[in-house]
C-alpha positions as CSV (number, residue, x, y, z in Angstrom):
1,X,-19.9,-48.0,31.1
2,X,-21.7,-47.2,34.4
3,X,-21.7,-50.8,35.4
4,X,-18.2,-51.7,34.5
5,X,-16.0,-51.9,37.6
6,X,-13.1,-49.4,37.8
7,X,-9.6,-50.7,37.2
8,X,-6.9,-49.9,39.8
9,X,-5.4,-47.4,37.4
10,X,-8.8,-45.7,37.0
11,X,-9.2,-45.5,40.7
12,X,-5.7,-44.1,41.1
13,X,-6.4,-41.5,38.5
14,X,-9.6,-40.5,40.2
15,X,-7.9,-40.2,43.6
16,X,-5.2,-38.0,42.0
17,X,-7.8,-35.8,40.3
18,X,-10.0,-35.0,43.3
19,X,-7.5,-32.5,44.9
20,X,-7.4,-30.6,41.6
21,X,-11.0,-29.5,42.1
22,X,-12.1,-26.3,43.8
23,X,-13.6,-26.4,47.2
24,X,-17.1,-25.9,45.8
25,X,-16.5,-28.7,43.4
26,X,-15.2,-31.0,46.2
27,X,-18.5,-30.2,48.0
28,X,-20.2,-31.7,45.0
29,X,-18.4,-35.0,45.7
30,X,-19.9,-35.0,49.1
31,X,-23.4,-34.9,47.6
32,X,-22.5,-37.9,45.4
33,X,-21.0,-40.1,48.1
34,X,-22.8,-39.0,51.3
35,X,-25.5,-41.6,51.2
36,X,-22.9,-44.3,50.7
37,X,-20.6,-43.3,53.6
38,X,-22.0,-43.3,57.1
39,X,-20.2,-40.4,58.7
40,X,-21.1,-37.5,60.8
41,X,-22.3,-34.5,58.8
42,X,-20.3,-32.3,61.2
43,X,-16.9,-33.9,60.5
44,X,-14.4,-31.4,59.3
45,X,-12.7,-33.9,57.0
46,X,-14.8,-36.3,55.0
47,X,-13.1,-39.5,54.0
48,X,-14.3,-42.4,52.0
49,X,-12.8,-45.4,50.2
50,X,-13.6,-45.9,46.5
51,X,-13.6,-49.6,47.2
52,X,-16.6,-49.1,49.5
53,X,-18.7,-47.4,46.9
54,X,-20.9,-49.2,44.4
55,X,-19.6,-49.4,40.8
56,X,-22.3,-47.0,39.7
57,X,-21.3,-44.4,42.4
58,X,-17.6,-44.7,41.4
59,X,-18.5,-44.1,37.8
60,X,-20.8,-41.2,38.7
61,X,-18.0,-39.7,40.8
62,X,-15.5,-40.2,37.9
63,X,-17.8,-38.4,35.5
64,X,-18.4,-35.5,37.9
65,X,-14.6,-35.1,38.6
66,X,-13.7,-35.3,34.9
67,X,-16.5,-32.7,34.0
68,X,-15.2,-30.4,36.7
69,X,-11.6,-30.7,35.4
70,X,-12.7,-29.9,31.9
71,X,-14.6,-26.9,33.1
72,X,-11.6,-25.7,35.1
73,X,-9.4,-26.0,32.0
74,X,-11.9,-24.0,29.9
75,X,-11.9,-21.3,32.6
76,X,-8.1,-21.2,32.7
77,X,-7.9,-20.9,28.9
78,X,-10.5,-18.1,29.0
79,X,-8.6,-16.3,31.8
80,X,-5.3,-16.6,29.8
81,X,-7.0,-15.3,26.6
82,X,-8.4,-12.4,28.5
83,X,-5.0,-11.6,30.0
84,X,-3.4,-11.7,26.6
85,X,-6.1,-9.4,25.2
86,X,-5.6,-6.9,28.1
87,X,-1.9,-6.9,27.7
88,X,-2.1,-5.8,24.0
């Protein structure tokens, strides 16, 4: 799967998912794409095009983002369960 190019729909889903991550998680994206994107490390906004990344980098990024979203959902469920328990 790591060598299969992303479809336009997959790229769109990935682009839509990135803003759902926490700031710390978004910093993890920087670690993944930094070596593929020649930009100043001092830039306040880091921009990159998925089309400029290798297939492997896109898939690595996709896995990272999906893992982060799963973790965020788990945390939200735990937080909700804790709230319900406290409210009893």
